[in-house]
Phi, psi and omega in degrees: 000139177231136181235129173240140179211143180208146177212134174220131179287154181294326180271104185293341178267357179218069182299336179289346177275000179304126181260007173267152173221157171226155185228129180230108180231083181310135183083351181236310177165176186217145183207155164237144181229136183235111173288135179278126180300128181276105184290350177282345179076006179299140179246144177234109185052038175084000182245147176278162186301318179299324178293316178297314181303310181296318179297312181292320177295320178297316179295321182290319176295318177302312180300320179296313183297328185273354179277111182299330179292344180253025186299332181281348178051074174283120183302321180297319178293323176299310183301315183292320181299314179294315179300322180295320180294322180291317176302317178300326177291321177300317182297320179297334183256010172072026182233022183303307182290328175296315178296323179296325183271335185232103180303332181291344183263000183274151169286159179209149176210145170266164181215130161238124188238135168244104183267127179273109180259012179103268178279346181224165169245141172246123180254133177236123180243120179235109186090194193258018164288154193241173182220140168227131181251131176053032175065014186228306185277122180246133179235124176217129170275091183232114179277355181066018179307320183296336181296335177296308180291326176299326180293321175303314180298315180298313180296317181295315179305314181295316184296319180294316177301316177300331181272002177095011179294145178281175185301317181290334177284320175302312184295318180299311181293317178301315178300316181299316180297314183295323185277322186250355182080181186234025175292332177209170183281115175279148180307328183287350181269349182276149005268011189284333180240130168251187184298319181292320177292324178299310181298321179295314178304313182298311184294318175302315179293321179296313180300318177294317182295320177302317183287323182284328182237072185293336182273353183270130178303137180302329179299324179293318180296314179299320180301315179290323176294330180284321189253341181067204183300332179294344181258353188290342179300338176297341180263357182286127174055036183235110185278005186287340185235149174295344177273357182298147183221157181269140172208142174280106182229012176097355186232035173083156179228124176297125184304328177300338179273346177265172174224132178237127182231128177250133180223140171300142177285328179305126177086349179289129182261326183201153174231133174235127178243135185210151175266174190280007171289344171267115185274352174206147182282165174293154182295331179219166179285078175207151180295323177301321180289322178294323178288328176292321177297318177299317182294321179296317177300318183291327178288321186280318185215065180300327184279348179059052177231005183235260182293331185234065182298137181208173181279355176218163171234179180261149170233190187303315184242015183221110173281166185298323186202160165299149178222143182211140177218143175233124181240124176248121179253132179255000000 
């Protein structure tokens, strides 16, 4: 057996702020955990909510894997175990009831887990971190919800560019639209967007989203266009919309939003677990290939407005997102 693992935070000048985690327990299991960045900026003992969520989830998953009474790895019991640990963290910071009432105040983390059950592996995917088996089969629970906000950013970026805006101005306006929505003019979009351009931005984004997501109710699309990233928590662990997504936030995860896959261990050659900081997988199951894929994405679309649209782009010392990969070779 050979194990490769790598994690790098998006802020190259603050590696301690990395909100990704990985877990390697040979004979028990392997995992990657991605803490959801808290857009409120609230700190808890000097740490942001995403950092706390991934840290708490990693410890809880490790404890669960090492508990011999949980050797069969029941997904519902795993989810409740991690959820209880996150609720305990809320309680320690005095926000349990606030988090219960307001999804936007919750910590959040995704999880991709490969549990070694002896003759089989059980894979559990909660959120949009991914899995690849034998370098071929890729599994990601992605509702593409972020593409709605990304479209606002892409359209705004282009409009400012067409008006002669510099790179930093395009980035500022695009970020404001993705994070705060386009229901009204945010101060950061001036002077590049006025009311007429805001309406044009909104209509262009809505038209694109209608075509891209024909099965999604227009009301859901409009809600995200109105509120941006700050409103996406309304879709967390909520099965009412096709845009709903799973996240470990302390209050349970509907199993239909998670994915559980069982595979025989015999004949398995490799397992790769990765967070969404990698916008494309490596050509082969090796760390060098994953990093080569990352470098190619950054060369082709560093601003993330073309082939790899996202709600953020990369700059000289700030990558688009934290990234983590764990590769197990048998």
